[in-house]
N, C-alpha and C positions, 0 to 999 in steps of 0.2 A: 746404659746403651750398648749393646749384645756386642759383641767384637767376634769382628768375622777374619776371620784369614782365609783367602783364595788360591785353593789348586787349583795351577792350570793358566796360574792370573797372565801368561803373558801371551797368551789368545784370545781371541778374541773381545768375547765373551767373562773373558777375567778384565779384556783393560774396557771392560761396559759395564763390567760388577762394580768395581774398581770408582769410578765416576759418581756411578748413581751415592755406593755406601757414602762418600761423603760430599751429600747434598738429601743424605739419611739423616731425622732425628732420634731416633730408633735403633741404627749402631754406629760403630765405624772397625774402621780399617783399622785390624793390627798385625797382616803379614803375606807375603804371596811368598806360592813358590813355582814349581815349572819345574820340567824336566834335565836332566844332570847336562844334557851339549846346547841349554839353552840359548843362546849367545848372547841374550841380553839379561843374566845371572850378574847381581849385582847394580847394575840399576833399579836408579828409585822407582816403586813406585809408580808417586806422582809426576813426572818426567813421561815412562811408559804410557803414562794416557793417557796424556796431553795438557797435564794442570803439571799446578806450580810446585815444587820439591815436594814431600809428604814424614819425608827423614827415614822411611821406610824404602830398607832395596832387598830387589825379591833377588830368593833363597830357591838354592835346591834341596835342600836340609826338608826334609816330612814332618821331620822326630822335634824340631826345633820352631816348628812353624802351628803343629798344634800343641805348644807348652806357651803359645804362646793369643792364643783364644779363648775362650770360649762355646766358638763354635767354623768347620771348616765345610764348606762352600766346594764342592769339587764340577770344573768344567776342564776337564781334560781329558785321556782315550783311558781303553780299560784297562793296558795293562798297565797303568801309570797307578789308577784305582787300586786297583789290587795293591798295586808297592806300595800306597801310599794310607792303607786301610791296621793296617798292625800297629802303628806308629799310634794313629786314632782310638784305637783300646786300650792298647798297655798305659794313653793317659787319658784315659777315657774319655774323648772328649764328641760331640759330637757329627753328625754330617749329615747333611746335605749331598745329593749325587743327585747330579743334570748329566753325566758324561749320559751316554747313549751305545747298544755292541757288544755287554755282554753276553760270552756263551751261559752251555748252563752250567754251567761250572759254578764256574764268577758269580752268577747270581745268586745260586747259592751261599757259598762265600759272605756275599753282601745280608742277607737276610739271615745266615746263623751268625753274623756280627750284630743283628739285632736282638744276642742274649747280653751281648753285655754294653753296648753301648748305643742311643737309639739313633736312629740312621734312616733318614728319608730318599727314595728312590722314587725321582723322579725325571721324565720323556718327555716331557714339554712345560715347558711353566704358563704360554700363552692362556689368557683372560680369554681369545677364544678359543682357543682349542679343550680347556678344561668346562664350557660348555656345552661341546660338540662331543664331544664323552659321551654329555648323559643324553646329548638327542640323537647318538648312535642305539644307544645301549634302550632306549624306546623303539626309539624303531625296526632294528632289529626283534626287539618284542611284539611288536604289536601288528611286523608282515610276513614275519615266520620263513620260515625257507625254500618258497614255494615265492622265492623270491629270492637272488645269486647278490652273494656279498664278494664287489673288489675293492678292491684300496691302495693310491693310490699315492703315490709323495714325491717331490721335488728338490734334491737339497743343497748346494751350490758343489763346486767340483771339487770341493778339500772336503769335503765328508770321504766316511776314512768307509761306513759301513752302511750295508741292505739288508733287507727292509730298515725306517727309520726306528729307532726305540719306539717314536711317536708311532706311528704307523702299525707296529705290534702292537701299541696298550690299545687302539681301535679296535683293530684284533679282540685283543678280548676282552674288551666292555662285549661283541659283538656275540663273540661267543660265549662269554658266559650268560648273557639274557638271555641264551635258546638254549640251557639247560646243558651244557655242555663246555666246551676246553677247546683255547685254539689249536693248541696241541694235536690233538686231534679230526683238526675244522683244518688245518694253514698249508698255504697250497703255495709255492715259489718261482718255482721253470715252466713254463712250460716251450715247447722245442718243438717245429718235428710236428711229425702227423701224434696229437694224444688224444684224439677222442672225445666227445660230448663229457662236455666235467660234473663229477659229481654230485651228488643233489647238496643240499648243505655247509655246503665247502666253503671256506674263505683266501683265499687270490691277494695277489700283490704282485702288482709292478713298483719298478721305482725307476727317474731320472735323475741325473745330476750334472749340472754342466754354471758356468756363467758365477754369478753373489750372488742368487737367491740365495733367501732367507733361510725359507720356509714354508710346505705347499702341502696340507693334503689333503683330499676327498675319499668317500664310501659310496661308495655306489648302491643302493639295491636295487636291478635289475631284477622288474616279477615281466608277462605278459602282456605288451604294450602298453610300458608306460615305465617309468623309472626317476627314481628319488637318487636329488646327486645335498651330500649333503658336502662344504666347504669349511678351512677355513687358509690364509694367508695370512701369514704374518711378512708383515716387509722389514721393518725394522728391528733389530739384537734387542733396542731399548723397550721391547714388549716383553720381554722377560723378566727383565728386572724386577720393578717391584714385587711379583708375585714370590722371585727368587728370598729375595728379602724380603719376606714376610716371612715364608718357609725357614728357613734360615736366628730370625725371634723368637721364633717357635716350635718347632725341634731342640733351638735349647731350654729350654724348661720342662722338658717328657723324662718320664722312667724309661729307660733301655728299650727297643724294641724296634719296628723292624714296618718302616710308617711309609704312609701314600699319600695324595695331593686330599685325598677321601678321603683319609682322617684327621689332619686340619678341616677341611673345611665343614665336615657334618661336625667336627666340636666349634665349631667359630659360627655357630648355628646357622 
């Protein structure tokens, strides 16, 4: 059984994963950590997730969490992930990062951590989005730059980063399929008189509101025709199974900076 520690355990994803882990026959919950100012510090992780007590208390000590687990699953915030990372590295503990909103410098530090520990960065763990990545890659390659690409994401009002990590990954798949990088093609802001769009660019827009879980659409707009590829996740539980699969898989890997593609390709 793979012993999992949850970083961001008091958040919506953390609570949902605590429930999923207790129902799993391949892993067990070994601890949970959250930010120091969380009002839930000291609470039993079972009670926190609406279950019977588990005898595990929510802590704010990332090093103590790492000491008790085989792998850390992180759904927190970018700044919190970076504070936890040194503890995972020092104790050689694998990490699955489901957090988004990393800037370039933070992303580089995550990649650098892969020299010492196995670490997976995945913006979205739903099966429908995994399939969507492949569909977007294929459509982008087949349609070519005569089709403009626009990416739209809709998330709850509490999400603090935009565009979403999923939207950015979709853009990366689209750009790579056209032999380029997202950094060269990305357009995130339009206001006022912007003029005609530059051929081949990839535009982004975001909506935030209510309790929407996760919606992403990629538009391929050509002359007289448009293709839309959409994923709508309506329940956070959709992320659970793949997250646990990733945790069990990464716990057995050598140091490296991994993506979901690496796991899926390895599993055939």
